[in-house]
C-alpha positions in Angstrom: 77.4 68.1 179.7 76.5 67.2 176.1 79.8 68.5 174.8 81.6 66.5 177.5 80.0 63.3 176.2 80.9 64.1 172.5 84.5 65.0 173.4 84.7 61.8 175.6 83.5 59.7 172.7 86.0 61.4 170.4 88.9 60.7 172.8 87.9 57.1 173.2 87.6 56.6 169.4 91.0 58.2 168.8 92.6 56.0 171.4 90.9 52.9 169.9 92.2 53.9 166.5 95.7 54.3 167.8 95.7 50.9 169.6 94.1 49.3 166.5 96.9 50.6 164.3 99.4 49.2 166.8 97.6 45.9 167.0 97.5 45.5 163.2 101.3 45.0 163.3 100.6 41.7 165.2 98.2 40.5 162.5 99.8 37.9 160.3 96.7 36.7 158.5 92.9 36.7 158.5 92.8 34.2 161.4 94.5 36.6 163.7 92.0 39.3 162.8 89.1 37.0 163.8 90.9 36.0 167.1 91.9 39.4 168.1 88.4 40.9 167.5 86.6 37.9 169.2 88.8 38.5 172.3 87.9 42.2 172.2 84.2 41.4 172.0 84.4 39.0 174.9 86.0 41.8 176.9 83.1 44.1 175.9 80.6 41.4 177.0 82.2 41.2 180.5 82.4 45.0 180.8 78.7 45.3 179.8 77.6 42.6 182.2 79.5 44.2 185.1 77.8 47.6 184.3 74.4 45.9 184.2 74.8 44.6 187.8 76.4 47.8 188.9 73.4 49.8 187.6 71.0 47.3 189.0 69.4 46.6 185.6 69.5 42.8 185.8 65.7 42.7 185.9 65.7 43.9 182.3 67.8 41.1 180.9 64.6 39.4 179.7 64.0 41.5 176.5 61.1 41.5 174.1 61.2 40.4 170.5 61.6 43.7 168.8 64.4 44.7 171.2 66.0 41.4 170.4 66.0 42.1 166.7 67.5 45.6 167.2 70.3 44.1 169.4 71.0 41.4 166.8 71.2 44.0 164.0 73.5 46.1 166.2 75.7 43.0 167.1 76.1 41.8 163.5 76.9 45.4 162.3 79.5 45.8 165.0 81.1 42.5 164.3 81.3 43.2 160.6 82.8 46.7 161.3 85.4 45.3 163.6 86.7 42.7 161.3 86.6 44.8 158.1 88.1 47.8 159.9 91.2 45.8 161.0 91.6 44.3 157.6 91.1 47.7 155.9 93.7 49.4 158.2 96.3 46.9 157.2 95.9 47.8 153.5 95.2 51.5 153.8 96.6 54.6 155.6 95.0 55.3 158.9 93.7 58.6 157.6 92.1 57.0 154.5 90.2 54.5 156.7 88.8 57.2 158.8 87.9 59.3 155.7 85.9 56.3 154.4 84.1 55.8 157.8 83.0 59.5 157.7 80.9 58.8 154.6 79.4 55.8 156.4 78.3 58.1 159.2 75.8 59.7 156.8 73.8 56.4 156.6 72.0 56.5 160.0 71.3 60.2 159.4 69.6 59.5 156.0 67.7 56.5 157.3 66.4 58.4 160.3 65.3 61.2 158.0 63.4 58.7 155.9 61.9 56.5 158.6 61.4 58.8 161.6 61.2 62.3 159.8 64.0 63.8 161.8 64.1 67.4 160.5 67.0 68.3 158.2 67.8 72.0 158.7 69.8 74.1 156.1 72.6 74.3 158.8 72.8 70.5 159.0 72.8 70.2 155.2 75.7 72.6 155.0 77.5 70.6 157.7 77.0 67.5 155.6 78.4 69.2 152.5 81.5 70.4 154.4 82.1 66.8 155.7 81.9 65.3 152.3 84.1 68.0 150.8 86.7 67.4 153.5 86.5 63.6 152.9 87.3 64.0 149.2 90.1 66.6 149.9 91.7 64.2 152.4 91.2 61.2 150.2 92.6 62.8 147.1 95.5 64.1 149.1 96.6 60.6 150.1 99.7 60.1 148.0 99.6 56.4 148.6 96.2 56.0 147.0 97.7 54.4 144.0 99.0 51.6 146.2 95.6 50.6 147.5 94.3 47.3 146.4 90.8 46.6 145.3 90.4 44.3 148.2 91.5 47.0 150.6 88.9 49.3 149.2 86.2 46.6 149.5 87.1 46.1 153.2 86.9 49.8 153.7 83.5 50.0 152.2 82.2 47.1 154.2 83.6 48.6 157.4 81.8 51.9 156.6 78.6 50.0 156.0 78.9 48.1 159.2 79.6 51.3 161.2 76.7 53.1 159.6 74.2 50.2 160.3 75.5 50.0 163.9 74.6 53.8 164.3 71.2 53.1 162.7 70.6 50.3 165.2 71.5 52.7 168.0 68.8 55.1 166.7 66.2 52.3 166.5 66.8 51.6 170.2 66.4 55.3 170.9 63.2 55.6 169.0 61.5 52.5 170.5 62.9 52.1 174.0 63.9 55.4 175.5 62.2 58.6 176.7 63.7 60.5 173.8 62.1 58.2 171.2 59.0 59.1 169.1 57.7 55.5 169.1 58.4 54.6 172.7 56.1 51.9 174.2 55.6 50.8 177.8 59.1 49.2 178.3 62.1 51.4 178.6 65.4 49.5 178.5 68.5 51.0 180.2 71.5 51.7 177.9 73.6 49.1 179.7 71.1 46.4 178.5 71.3 47.5 174.9 75.1 47.6 174.8 75.4 44.3 176.7 73.3 42.4 174.2 74.9 44.3 171.3 78.3 42.7 172.2 76.8 39.3 173.1 75.4 39.1 169.5 78.5 40.6 168.0 80.5 37.9 169.7 78.1 35.2 168.5 78.1 36.6 164.9 81.9 36.6 164.9 82.1 33.1 166.3 79.8 31.9 163.4 82.0 33.8 161.0 85.1 32.1 162.4 83.6 28.7 162.1 82.6 29.3 158.5 86.0 30.7 157.7 87.8 27.7 159.2 85.4 25.3 157.3 86.0 27.1 154.0 89.8 27.1 154.6 89.9 23.5 155.4 88.0 22.6 152.3 90.3 24.6 150.1 93.4 22.9 151.6 93.5 20.0 149.2 97.1 19.3 150.0 97.9 20.4 153.5 101.6 21.3 154.2 102.4 19.9 157.7 105.7 21.7 158.0 104.1 25.2 157.6 100.4 24.9 158.5 101.0 23.3 161.9 103.6 26.0 162.7 101.2 28.7 161.6 98.4 27.3 163.8 100.6 27.3 166.8 101.7 30.8 166.2 98.0 32.0 166.0 97.3 30.6 169.5 100.0 32.6 171.2 99.0 36.2 172.0 101.8 38.6 172.9 101.1 40.5 176.2 101.2 43.9 174.3 98.6 42.6 171.9 96.3 41.6 174.8 96.8 45.0 176.4 95.9 46.8 173.1 92.8 44.5 172.7 91.6 45.3 176.2 92.1 49.1 175.8 90.3 48.9 172.4 87.4 47.0 174.1 87.1 49.5 176.9 87.2 52.5 174.5 84.8 50.9 172.0 82.3 50.3 174.8 82.7 53.7 176.3 82.5 55.5 172.9 79.3 53.8 172.0 77.8 54.3 175.4 78.6 58.0 175.4 77.1 58.4 171.9 73.9 56.7 173.1 73.8 59.0 176.1 74.2 62.0 173.9 71.2 61.0 171.7 68.9 59.5 174.4 69.6 61.7 177.4 70.3 65.0 175.8 68.2 64.8 172.6 71.1 65.2 170.1 69.8 64.2 166.7 71.6 61.6 164.5 72.2 64.3 161.8 74.3 66.2 164.3 76.0 63.4 166.3 77.5 61.1 163.7 78.9 63.8 161.4 80.4 65.6 164.4 81.9 62.4 165.7 83.4 61.4 162.4 84.4 64.9 161.4 86.2 65.3 164.7 87.9 61.9 164.2 89.2 63.1 160.9 91.1 65.8 162.8 92.3 63.7 165.7 93.2 60.7 163.5 95.2 63.0 161.2 97.3 64.2 164.0 97.6 60.8 165.6 98.8 59.3 162.3 101.3 62.1 161.9 102.7 62.0 165.4 102.9 58.3 166.0 103.0 56.6 162.6 104.7 59.1 160.4 101.8 59.5 158.0 102.0 63.1 156.8 98.9 65.3 156.7 98.0 65.7 153.0 99.2 69.1 151.6 95.8 69.5 149.9 94.1 69.4 153.3 96.5 72.0 154.8 95.8 74.3 151.8 92.1 73.8 152.1 92.3 75.1 155.7 
């Protein structure tokens, strides 16, 4: 069953990546990125709330302070990842973005090793080394690397950091509030509660970011151009049906992938040192073929030679 959960998470993340690349074609500016991701998080909130009531876990909606902090960390990390990922994928090849996120997957593993003394076996260290080697091989094999902007690289690094911290928050929830944790107290919160609040706080964090962005944009517009700005504002409000469909599919896949990963660590005891490298390493393979089949991005020759 553990392998079914991991494969299911890989499938969901691959579909999410495909829809995200398609959705990036509709992004005309930073405003659209914020709007699309906020709508996606709202979808995730409603999916999470529905699952809470289906599971009958509504009595756990009143959470304690430490659980609240963990959910806030998870929400902010997810919001940062979603925005920076969509901005990064506009400026980088799909494969390059996934390569960068693979390095970010090492962050929760290292933090869990330091804070919770999760054992690091020689086999896991070899697996880490192979993933890092594959990352550099694929990164160096991207023939469009010279076209990447510094801004695109920064967005990629921020997306990797957000993804890594999101995984670490997931491990904090496991350690403190599940049967699989080493620091578990009296209260055990269902996975649906954790994921519901994650997306509630992610939506709130993104809403604050949108307000701050609009305030800064307005202050910088010393001489507004009515003939172009008004038109741009009207265009941002209208969402094509295909864009909404992609957003909903991405929301469902995002929620499902995170839920399945949580189940793999909590219910089946899979360590962070195994889960996140396997997920990201698997995504390297699936994203390579997805990019080749649907977006015409060739697999780097160096990667083929390495295999």
